[in-house]
C-alpha positions in Angstrom: -16.3 -14.7 14.2 -15.5 -18.1 12.7 -15.7 -16.5 9.2 -13.1 -13.8 9.9 -9.8 -14.5 8.2 -7.5 -12.4 10.4 -8.5 -12.9 14.0 -5.4 -12.4 16.2 -3.4 -11.2 13.3 -1.5 -7.9 13.4 -1.4 -5.8 10.2 0.7 -2.6 9.7 -0.5 -0.4 6.8 1.6 2.5 5.6 -0.1 5.6 4.3 -3.4 4.5 5.8 -5.1 7.8 6.8 -7.0 7.9 3.5 -7.6 6.3 0.1 -6.5 2.7 -0.5 -4.6 2.5 2.8 -7.6 3.5 4.8 -9.8 1.0 2.9 -7.3 -1.7 3.7 -7.3 -0.8 7.4 -11.0 -0.9 7.7 -11.4 -4.1 5.7 -8.7 -5.9 7.7 -10.4 -4.7 10.9 -13.8 -6.1 9.8 -12.1 -9.5 9.4 -10.7 -9.4 12.9 -7.2 -7.9 12.5 -5.5 -5.6 15.0 -4.4 -2.6 12.9 -1.5 -0.2 13.0 -2.3 2.9 11.0 0.6 4.9 9.7 0.8 8.4 8.1 3.4 11.1 7.8 1.4 14.3 7.8 -2.4 13.7 7.7 -2.7 13.1 11.4 -6.3 14.3 11.8 -7.5 12.1 8.9 -5.5 9.2 10.5 -7.3 9.8 13.8 -10.7 9.5 12.1 -9.6 6.2 10.5 -8.5 5.0 14.0 -11.9 5.9 15.4 -13.7 4.1 12.6 -11.8 0.9 13.4 -12.4 1.2 17.1 -16.1 1.6 16.3 -15.9 -1.8 14.6 -14.7 -3.2 17.9 -11.1 -3.9 17.0 -7.8 -2.7 18.5 -5.9 -0.1 16.5 -3.0 2.3 17.0 -1.6 5.3 15.1 2.1 5.2 14.4 3.3 8.4 12.8 6.4 8.5 10.6 8.0 9.1 7.2 8.7 5.7 5.6 11.5 7.2 3.5 13.5 7.7 6.7 15.4 4.9 8.4 14.9 6.2 11.9 11.1 6.6 11.3 10.6 3.1 9.9 12.4 1.6 12.8 10.1 3.5 15.2 7.0 2.5 13.2 7.8 -1.2 13.3 9.0 -1.2 16.9 5.9 0.7 18.2 3.6 -1.7 16.4 5.4 -4.8 17.7 5.6 -3.4 21.3 1.9 -2.8 21.3 0.7 -6.0 19.7 3.7 -8.4 20.3 4.3 -9.2 16.6 3.6 -8.2 13.0 1.8 -10.7 10.7 1.0 -8.6 7.7 2.6 -5.5 6.2 0.9 -3.5 3.5 3.4 -1.1 1.8 0.9 1.4 0.5 2.3 4.9 1.1 3.0 6.7 -2.1 3.5 10.1 -3.7 3.3 11.5 -7.2 4.0 14.9 -8.8 2.0 15.5 -11.9 4.5 17.7 -13.6 5.9 17.7 -17.2 9.3 15.9 -17.5 11.2 19.1 -18.5 9.8 21.0 -15.4 10.5 18.3 -12.8 13.1 19.1 -10.2 15.7 16.7 -8.9 14.2 17.1 -5.4 10.8 16.0 -6.7 12.4 13.0 -8.5 14.3 12.0 -5.3 11.2 12.3 -3.1 9.1 10.2 -5.5 11.8 7.4 -5.5 12.4 7.7 -1.8 8.8 7.3 -0.8 7.5 4.8 -3.4 10.5 2.5 -3.7 13.0 3.1 -1.0 10.3 3.3 1.6 8.9 -0.1 0.6 12.4 -1.6 1.0 13.1 0.1 4.4 9.7 -0.7 5.8 10.0 -4.4 4.8 13.4 -4.7 6.4 12.2 -3.0 9.6 9.3 -5.5 10.2 11.3 -8.7 9.6 12.6 -9.0 13.2 8.9 -9.1 14.3 7.5 -11.3 11.5 8.4 -15.0 11.9 5.7 -16.0 9.4 3.5 -13.7 7.5 2.6 -11.7 4.4 3.8 -8.6 2.7 1.6 -6.8 0.2 3.2 -4.0 -1.9 1.0 -1.5 -3.7 2.5 -0.9 -7.0 0.6 0.6 -10.0 -0.2 -0.2 -13.6 2.2 2.7 -14.3 4.9 0.3 -13.2 3.6 -2.3 -15.7 3.2 0.0 -18.7 4.7 3.4 -18.5 1.9 5.7 -19.7 3.0 9.4 -19.7 6.0 11.6 -19.1 4.0 13.5 -16.5 5.0 10.9 -13.9 7.9 9.0 -15.3 9.6 8.9 -11.9 6.5 7.4 -10.3 6.3 4.8 -13.0 10.0 4.0 -12.5 9.5 3.6 -8.8 6.4 1.4 -9.2 8.3 -0.8 -11.7 11.0 -1.1 -9.1 8.4 -2.2 -6.5 7.4 -5.0 -8.8 11.0 -6.1 -9.2 11.6 -5.8 -5.5 8.5 -7.9 -4.8 9.8 -10.8 -6.9 13.3 -10.7 -5.3 11.9 -10.5 -1.7 9.5 -13.3 -2.4 12.4 -15.6 -3.2 14.6 -14.2 -0.4 12.0 -14.5 2.4 10.4 -17.8 1.4 9.1 -20.2 2.7 7.9 -18.4 5.8 6.9 -15.0 4.4 4.9 -14.5 1.2 5.4 -11.3 -0.8 3.0 -10.1 -3.5 2.1 -6.9 -5.2 -1.0 -5.2 -6.5 -0.9 -2.9 -9.5 -4.1 -0.8 -9.4 -5.3 1.2 -12.4 -7.2 4.4 -11.9 -8.6 4.7 -8.3 -10.9 7.4 -6.9 -8.5 8.9 -4.3 -7.3 12.3 -3.3 -4.0 11.6 -5.1 -5.8 12.1 -8.4 -7.9 15.1 -7.4 -5.4 17.6 -8.9 -5.5 16.1 -12.3 -7.5 17.9 -15.0 -11.1 16.5 -15.3 -10.6 16.0 -19.0 -7.5 13.8 -18.3 -9.5 11.5 -15.9 -12.4 11.3 -18.5 -10.0 10.2 -21.2 -8.5 7.6 -19.0 -11.9 6.2 -18.0 -12.8 5.9 -21.7 -9.8 3.5 -22.0 -11.1 1.4 -19.1 -13.4 -1.4 -20.1 -15.6 -1.0 -16.9 -15.8 2.8 -17.7 -15.1 4.0 -14.2 -12.4 4.4 -11.6 -12.1 1.8 -8.9 -13.3 2.6 -5.4 -10.4 2.2 -2.8 -12.2 -0.8 -1.3 -11.9 -2.6 -4.6 -8.1 -2.6 -4.2 -8.3 -3.4 -0.5 -10.3 -6.6 -1.0 -7.6 -8.1 -3.3 -5.0 -7.2 -0.7 -7.0 -9.2 1.9 -7.1 -12.1 -0.5 -3.4 -12.1 -1.0 -2.7 -11.9 2.7 -5.1 -14.7 3.5 -4.8 -18.5 3.5 -6.9 -18.5 0.3 -3.7 -17.4 -1.4 -1.4 -19.7 0.5 0.5 -20.9 -2.7 0.8 -17.4 -4.3 4.1 -15.5 -3.9 6.2 -13.2 -6.1 3.1 -12.3 -8.1 1.7 -8.9 -9.2 -2.0 -8.8 -9.4 -3.2 -6.2 -11.9 -6.5 -4.6 -10.8 -7.4 -2.1 -13.5 -10.9 -2.7 -14.6 -9.6 -3.6 -18.0 -7.4 -0.9 -19.4 -6.0 -0.6 -22.9 
């Protein structure tokens, strides 16, 4: 118990029914945190994550909602704070990507990508502030936001670059009581990438020095570090976690 970094802390993680978000939820719970799991559509998967956390012996709740909608983010933050009394850590993880060529992309797909990945991060952050006197915000960006890689997801790259910019601005705006940092993962073994051609993934892995994709937990652990007292003098930073990618 003494070695747990987040005892009595409350963490809200968006998009945490699977992938990186689920890994974050479980790792925070292992370190003593009370966890609010959020998802928009994957309710059954979210319930499984909830049960896994309860099996660890920690408190957890499921707060459904679409982070791109103002009324939903207000409900998500309020339900979390009503249950646990506060919010100490927010992980803005929820994301969406359409792997479609630039010329074939619709304006609806463009708007959805920006709304979920960028606007949702802004809305969710603003919604938790009344319940976060002192705390940490971790934004999950992407290496696509650091170096735009392909026209197949130029809107995703633009949104994730925006998340990095938003992180820096919010870090200054919310200092000194709230630290704000971002993580830019490279290729991660999640369902988001399952629709990509196998050859595409193989080519990208060849460009990665460690010659593999990350496991979701390998992104979760840096998130825990940034939210912990071990990172007490780090704010406004984007940590690239890409296994070496060129």
